[in-house]
Backbone as CSV, one residue per row, in Angstrom:
resi,resn,N_x,N_y,N_z,CA_x,CA_y,CA_z,C_x,C_y,C_z
1,MET,265.867,207.692,248.197,267.094,206.805,247.638,267.356,205.825,246.672
2,LYS,268.028,205.929,245.892,267.984,204.490,244.966,268.809,203.272,245.831
3,ARG,268.776,202.124,245.377,268.773,201.097,245.861,270.664,200.981,245.443
4,GLY,271.311,201.455,244.451,272.642,201.226,244.124,273.271,202.588,245.055
5,THR,272.740,203.399,245.512,273.299,204.494,245.891,273.271,203.889,247.495
6,LYS,272.291,203.475,248.243,272.331,203.032,249.165,273.462,202.230,249.544
7,PHE,273.489,200.603,248.702,274.966,200.195,248.688,276.219,200.773,248.396
8,PHE,276.206,201.855,247.816,277.647,202.675,247.647,277.829,203.375,249.370
9,VAL,276.802,203.975,249.734,276.858,205.004,250.727,277.652,203.591,252.087
10,ALA,276.325,202.496,252.103,276.985,201.776,253.304,278.712,200.881,252.701
11,ALA,278.726,200.596,251.781,280.236,200.561,251.459,281.000,201.669,251.552
12,ILE,281.086,202.378,251.790,281.922,203.582,252.175,281.997,203.712,253.589
13,ALA,280.946,203.524,254.383,280.918,203.492,255.638,281.631,202.804,256.423
14,MET,281.284,201.207,255.471,281.914,200.307,256.151,283.705,200.438,256.278
15,PHE,283.844,201.269,254.692,285.404,201.300,254.338,285.851,202.256,255.701
16,ILE,285.551,203.306,255.586,285.725,204.351,256.708,285.642,203.570,258.449
17,GLY,284.908,202.862,258.654,284.745,202.345,259.904,285.668,201.295,260.187
18,LEU,286.397,200.451,259.360,286.907,199.724,259.087,288.531,200.261,259.647
19,THR,288.842,201.492,259.057,289.897,201.875,258.571,290.324,202.999,260.262
20,LEU,289.262,203.142,260.966,289.582,204.068,262.037,289.813,203.408,263.265
21,SER,290.130,204.177,264.357,290.233,203.490,265.831,290.055,204.311,266.757
22,SER,289.936,204.259,267.840,289.958,204.666,269.165,289.288,203.992,270.505
23,ASN,288.856,204.659,271.411,288.441,203.943,272.772,287.030,203.519,272.878
24,ALA,286.429,204.582,272.622,285.049,204.141,272.117,284.594,202.499,272.074
25,GLN,283.164,201.915,272.915,282.801,200.566,272.549,281.419,200.415,273.032
26,LEU,281.157,199.318,272.578,279.834,198.958,272.992,280.163,198.287,274.956
27,ASN,278.941,198.770,275.653,279.255,198.167,276.784,277.606,197.538,277.086
28,ALA,278.207,195.898,277.717,277.357,195.352,278.329,276.402,195.707,279.007
29,GLY,275.045,195.098,278.737,273.630,196.073,279.417,273.114,197.230,279.262
30,SER,274.082,197.724,277.946,273.589,199.183,277.407,272.291,198.891,276.412
31,PHE,271.511,199.940,276.593,270.441,199.860,275.583,270.938,201.260,274.602
32,GLY,270.012,200.885,273.304,270.139,201.605,272.575,268.897,202.087,271.198
33,ILE,268.992,203.165,271.158,267.634,203.709,269.997,268.381,204.267,268.973
34,GLY,267.584,204.053,267.779,268.092,204.771,266.502,267.429,204.221,265.299
35,ALA,267.935,204.994,264.542,267.232,204.652,262.823,267.954,204.134,261.793
36,PHE,267.707,203.535,260.743,268.230,202.742,259.774,267.602,203.157,258.456
37,PHE,268.332,203.498,257.891,268.260,204.108,256.432,268.375,202.801,255.124
38,GLY,267.662,202.439,254.771,268.320,201.644,253.890,266.986,200.283,252.974
39,GLY,267.418,199.937,252.650,266.614,198.529,252.302,265.145,198.897,251.756
40,SER,263.812,198.387,252.060,262.561,198.600,251.424,261.768,199.857,252.206
41,THR,262.284,200.026,253.549,261.631,200.460,254.365,262.391,201.047,255.555
42,GLU,262.739,202.667,256.139,263.202,203.142,256.914,262.789,202.522,258.073
43,THR,263.412,202.163,259.173,263.376,201.598,260.644,263.660,202.578,261.656
44,ALA,262.535,202.536,262.816,263.037,202.793,264.083,263.727,201.358,264.695
45,GLN,264.969,201.653,265.511,265.367,200.259,266.292,265.340,200.522,267.836
46,GLY,265.590,199.766,268.029,266.162,199.312,269.411,266.914,198.197,270.047
47,PHE,267.913,198.633,270.534,268.645,197.566,270.961,269.366,197.379,272.182
48,TYR,269.833,196.225,272.630,270.573,195.437,273.976,271.612,195.083,273.459
49,ALA,272.578,195.090,274.397,274.132,194.611,274.789,273.836,194.036,275.235
50,LEU,274.051,192.446,274.646,274.087,191.050,275.677,275.681,191.165,276.306
51,ALA,276.608,191.758,275.646,277.959,191.557,276.060,278.554,192.857,275.137
52,ASP,280.057,193.153,275.655,280.649,194.146,275.074,280.812,193.728,273.329
53,ASN,280.252,192.687,272.946,280.830,192.379,271.518,279.961,191.906,270.846
54,MET,278.689,191.988,271.394,277.326,191.050,271.061,276.041,192.196,271.364
55,GLU,274.917,192.161,270.268,273.804,193.137,270.787,272.735,192.145,270.039
56,ILE,271.324,192.333,270.305,270.015,192.176,269.803,269.625,193.378,269.769
57,GLY,268.459,193.395,268.879,267.626,194.592,268.336,265.989,193.772,267.959
58,VAL,265.508,195.387,267.973,264.151,195.127,266.905,264.055,196.158,266.236
59,GLY,263.427,196.422,264.808,263.521,197.103,264.108,261.564,197.360,263.908
60,LEU,261.380,198.829,263.831,259.611,198.957,263.409,259.698,199.654,262.377
61,GLY,259.154,199.450,260.809,259.261,200.738,259.950,257.756,200.619,259.239
62,TYR,257.354,201.502,259.149,256.127,202.029,258.341,256.481,202.646,257.043
63,ILE,255.470,202.383,256.048,255.673,202.742,255.051,254.269,203.413,254.345
64,SER,254.320,204.520,253.527,252.916,204.649,253.300,253.195,205.120,251.848
65,LYS,252.446,204.995,250.632,252.990,205.672,249.403,251.600,205.650,248.452
66,SER,251.499,206.371,247.787,250.402,207.097,246.887,251.284,206.962,245.108
67,GLN,250.084,206.502,244.234,250.700,207.067,243.100,249.366,207.090,242.050
68,GLY,249.614,208.085,241.118,248.482,208.285,240.189,249.189,208.501,238.984
69,TYR,248.315,208.185,237.801,248.260,208.190,236.556,247.329,208.634,235.426
70,GLU,248.297,208.729,234.248,246.823,209.467,233.475,247.447,208.542,232.361
71,LEU,246.001,208.020,231.588,246.179,207.089,230.454,245.017,207.464,229.526
72,ASN,245.124,207.797,228.401,244.533,208.418,227.304,243.277,209.396,227.882
73,GLY,243.387,210.544,228.275,242.695,211.152,229.223,241.903,210.593,230.382
74,ASN,241.971,209.232,230.856,241.565,209.235,232.441,242.765,209.299,233.312
75,THR,242.473,209.299,234.597,243.319,209.524,235.802,242.960,208.753,236.739
76,SER,243.525,208.241,237.476,243.564,206.890,238.552,244.562,207.680,239.951
77,GLU,244.168,207.164,240.990,244.922,207.501,242.272,245.067,206.310,242.954
78,SER,245.833,205.737,243.207,245.370,204.921,244.379,246.834,204.870,245.992
79,SER,246.516,204.364,246.811,247.262,204.480,247.906,247.834,202.916,248.723
80,ALA,249.143,202.963,249.233,249.320,201.754,249.922,249.910,201.967,251.266
81,SER,249.954,201.173,252.356,250.940,201.409,253.417,251.011,200.185,253.877
82,GLY,252.220,200.095,254.721,252.612,198.762,255.374,253.384,198.795,256.654
83,LEU,253.622,197.718,257.588,254.412,197.792,258.604,255.545,196.582,258.279
84,THR,256.577,197.036,258.818,257.363,196.018,259.081,258.084,195.711,260.064
85,PHE,258.151,194.345,260.437,259.011,193.964,261.813,260.387,193.125,262.016
86,GLN,261.181,193.707,262.742,262.689,192.895,262.296,263.111,192.703,264.126
87,GLY,263.663,191.422,263.764,264.792,190.854,264.781,266.282,191.230,264.003
88,ILE,267.184,191.497,265.023,268.249,192.005,264.661,269.802,191.252,265.591
89,PHE,270.394,190.924,265.327,271.779,190.263,265.561,272.874,190.997,265.689
90,HIS,273.794,191.603,266.113,275.357,192.183,265.760,276.323,191.192,266.900
91,TYR,277.190,190.871,266.290,278.345,190.225,266.439,279.729,190.672,266.117
92,TYR,280.187,191.810,266.996,281.338,192.521,267.050,282.217,191.588,266.655
93,LEU,283.263,192.027,265.628,284.808,191.241,265.483,285.798,191.645,266.562
94,SER,285.564,193.194,266.666,286.714,193.622,267.476,285.870,194.497,268.389
95,LYS,286.809,194.941,269.350,286.211,195.727,270.722,287.565,196.334,271.348
96,GLY,286.683,197.611,271.760,288.179,198.713,272.314,288.265,199.647,271.320
97,ARG,287.577,199.754,270.027,287.564,200.633,269.351,286.416,201.723,268.874
98,ASP,286.708,203.031,268.405,286.088,203.370,267.726,284.531,202.955,266.759
99,VAL,285.808,201.870,265.800,285.061,201.430,264.719,285.272,200.193,264.708
100,SER,284.020,199.296,264.592,284.092,197.967,265.159,283.078,197.125,263.599
101,PRO,284.226,196.311,262.888,283.383,195.596,262.001,282.276,194.359,262.587
102,PHE,281.503,194.068,262.120,280.499,193.303,262.507,279.567,192.172,261.821
103,LEU,279.664,191.395,262.103,278.514,189.986,261.524,277.612,190.172,262.038
104,GLY,276.274,189.614,261.776,274.701,189.585,261.980,273.765,188.682,261.272
105,GLY,272.598,188.993,261.486,271.401,188.373,261.238,270.373,189.513,261.205
106,ILE,269.513,189.316,260.015,268.143,189.910,260.367,266.635,189.138,259.918
107,LEU,266.028,189.042,260.908,264.743,188.097,260.501,263.651,189.007,260.421
108,SER,263.173,189.127,259.523,262.017,190.422,258.770,260.559,190.010,258.608
109,TYR,259.849,190.640,259.103,258.443,190.056,258.732,257.437,191.708,257.886
110,SER,256.768,191.687,256.673,256.421,192.835,256.547,255.011,192.588,255.775
111,SER,253.881,193.767,256.309,252.774,193.329,255.448,252.259,194.620,254.923
112,THR,251.485,194.719,253.787,251.434,195.918,252.975,250.212,195.886,252.061
113,SER,249.101,196.566,252.640,247.954,196.719,251.917,248.302,197.747,250.760
114,ASP,248.342,196.599,249.657,248.623,197.651,248.255,247.253,197.661,247.818
115,TYR,247.554,199.169,246.959,246.707,199.691,246.321,245.112,199.131,246.129
116,GLY,244.364,199.098,247.307,242.841,198.554,247.270,242.982,197.182,247.375
117,ALA,243.610,196.665,247.400,243.268,195.267,247.946,242.354,194.595,249.062
118,ASP,242.021,194.010,248.750,241.348,193.219,250.703,242.336,192.983,251.245
119,ASP,243.180,191.546,250.830,244.339,190.948,251.302,245.366,191.569,251.377
120,PRO,246.129,191.556,252.500,247.696,192.268,252.278,248.718,191.285,251.526
121,ASN,250.039,192.058,250.845,251.517,191.450,250.683,251.996,191.266,251.819
122,THR,252.512,190.079,252.134,253.577,189.846,253.143,254.505,189.062,252.418
123,GLU,255.782,189.399,253.443,256.967,189.139,253.127,257.664,188.450,254.176
124,ILE,258.334,187.763,254.009,259.208,187.156,255.590,260.710,186.847,254.678
125,GLY,261.680,187.559,255.413,262.679,187.332,255.297,263.992,186.990,256.168
126,LEU,265.068,186.475,255.428,266.307,186.142,256.549,267.563,186.578,256.107
127,SER,268.322,187.888,256.428,269.279,188.213,255.970,270.422,187.886,256.567
128,ALA,271.946,187.666,255.987,273.224,187.809,256.458,273.530,188.963,256.316
129,VAL,274.512,189.560,257.409,274.955,191.006,257.381,276.223,191.308,257.651
130,PHE,277.097,192.130,257.337,278.088,192.425,257.117,278.575,193.679,257.366
131,GLY,278.795,194.710,258.602,278.934,195.631,258.518,280.214,196.595,259.534
132,GLY,280.051,197.537,259.267,281.284,198.593,260.293,280.259,199.525,261.199
133,GLN,280.470,199.818,262.499,280.176,200.751,263.563,281.253,201.475,263.958
134,ALA,281.076,202.737,263.776,281.676,203.933,264.660,281.284,204.826,265.508
135,PHE,281.922,205.040,266.643,281.669,205.481,267.444,282.015,206.635,267.364
136,LEU,281.129,208.074,267.027,281.498,209.284,267.278,281.609,210.294,268.261
137,ALA,280.763,209.512,269.400,281.129,209.967,270.706,281.173,208.620,271.703
138,LYS,280.902,208.997,272.751,280.920,207.728,273.875,279.501,207.118,273.584
139,ASN,278.853,207.451,273.531,277.171,206.862,272.878,276.449,207.030,272.049
140,PHE,277.128,207.289,270.925,276.543,207.616,269.853,277.724,207.210,268.462
141,SER,276.600,206.123,267.682,277.388,205.546,266.768,276.842,205.822,265.654
142,VAL,277.301,205.494,264.316,276.948,205.414,263.211,277.580,203.885,262.679
143,TYR,276.701,203.480,261.622,276.901,202.171,261.210,276.753,201.743,259.521
144,GLY,277.206,200.918,258.676,276.846,200.741,257.559,276.698,199.433,257.626
145,GLN,276.042,199.095,256.969,275.645,197.631,256.736,275.159,196.852,255.429
146,ILE,275.858,195.374,255.014,275.162,195.230,253.287,274.815,193.485,253.677
147,ALA,274.060,193.730,253.326,272.923,192.242,253.834,272.147,191.555,252.474
148,LEU,273.093,190.399,252.300,272.697,189.527,251.511,271.587,188.168,251.846
149,GLY,269.965,188.958,251.591,268.767,188.363,251.970,267.971,187.513,251.218
150,TYR,267.162,186.300,251.774,266.609,185.492,251.051,265.108,186.275,251.641
151,GLN,264.134,186.500,250.676,262.833,187.020,250.963,261.903,185.741,250.448
152,LYS,260.968,185.332,250.653,259.304,184.781,250.507,258.212,185.979,250.552
153,GLN,257.810,186.203,249.135,256.529,186.891,249.325,255.324,186.202,248.745
154,SER,254.307,187.348,249.418,253.189,186.335,248.848,251.765,187.584,248.544
155,SER,251.424,187.748,247.002,250.535,188.747,247.273,248.989,188.088,247.332
156,PRO,248.019,189.224,247.478,246.430,188.493,247.782,246.197,187.918,246.624
157,LYS,244.836,187.480,246.928,244.243,186.588,245.679,243.641,187.724,244.963
158,ASP,243.972,187.228,243.296,243.630,188.094,242.244,242.128,187.486,241.976
159,ASN,241.729,187.980,240.749,239.904,188.384,240.813,239.836,186.686,240.434
160,ALA,240.565,185.866,239.548,240.481,184.156,239.859,240.351,183.521,240.922
161,GLY,240.993,184.386,242.088,241.046,183.656,243.067,242.120,182.500,243.340
162,GLY,243.350,183.106,242.471,244.874,182.728,242.753,245.450,183.645,243.841
163,THR,247.039,182.972,244.034,247.437,183.782,244.652,249.011,183.842,244.406
164,TYR,249.881,184.803,244.162,250.909,184.742,243.524,251.908,184.662,244.662
165,ASN,252.824,184.263,244.677,254.149,183.395,245.840,255.237,183.438,244.976
166,TRP,256.284,184.382,245.530,257.656,184.486,244.524,258.452,184.456,246.011
167,THR,260.000,183.753,245.625,260.813,183.808,246.251,262.450,184.958,245.528
168,TYR,262.677,185.375,246.414,264.378,186.072,245.685,265.128,186.448,246.824
169,VAL,266.582,186.448,246.353,267.540,186.682,247.035,268.120,188.224,246.518
170,SER,268.125,189.246,247.471,268.213,190.642,247.406,269.144,191.193,248.555
171,LEU,269.616,192.566,248.323,270.759,192.986,249.232,269.834,194.154,249.829
172,SER,268.573,193.731,250.256,267.170,195.027,250.724,267.637,195.244,251.871
173,GLY,268.561,194.553,253.085,268.826,194.814,254.358,270.041,196.176,254.456
174,SER,270.589,196.764,253.113,271.729,197.148,253.275,271.461,198.738,253.506
175,GLY,272.500,199.405,254.106,272.046,200.726,254.029,272.957,201.382,255.390
176,ILE,272.669,202.595,256.155,273.284,202.953,256.773,272.266,203.536,258.281
177,GLY,272.814,203.321,259.609,271.991,203.954,260.261,272.609,204.752,261.709
178,ALA,272.176,205.216,262.398,272.737,205.365,263.813,272.233,205.396,265.004
179,ILE,272.960,205.155,265.915,272.405,204.764,267.419,272.973,205.420,268.457
180,PHE,272.244,205.719,269.434,272.348,206.662,270.359,272.271,205.278,271.756
181,TYR,273.067,205.440,272.491,273.232,204.177,273.985,273.138,204.920,274.797
182,PHE,272.399,204.073,275.817,272.297,204.921,277.172,272.559,203.788,278.159
């Protein structure tokens, strides 16, 4: 899914979430498992509700990609894989509704072995999050979020022994997700 499409879908989900209401809500002490689709890596997530308006969570993602190209009759193929770990926090601004807007944060770390490099690329990020969560059933919710994040990325040493480091601001934590609470 293209980044612009993910942002648009997350914005629509939040708008719908902020305009609907009902009686389902997050219950203190409940656990949740879910999935998040967006950012650079889809993640499996686990949540724990500290209170009826606050939850913490962890996310784990895996990515595997390959590429091939042909240039002047020569072909080449290479692959890469990586892991992403996240710490997640959501603070819900309202409760007792099917849809609750939330503020939160994501702390992330990812490591990717890129296309035959000996040392992995690493990335550390911190994002501020705004979203909306809609309960479709008593224990099942969907949510959309927009995340503005600061990332620092480091790439492996090149042939001359140098390391590339860069920082950037992005919407990489934006997307949609679903959670089943028990």
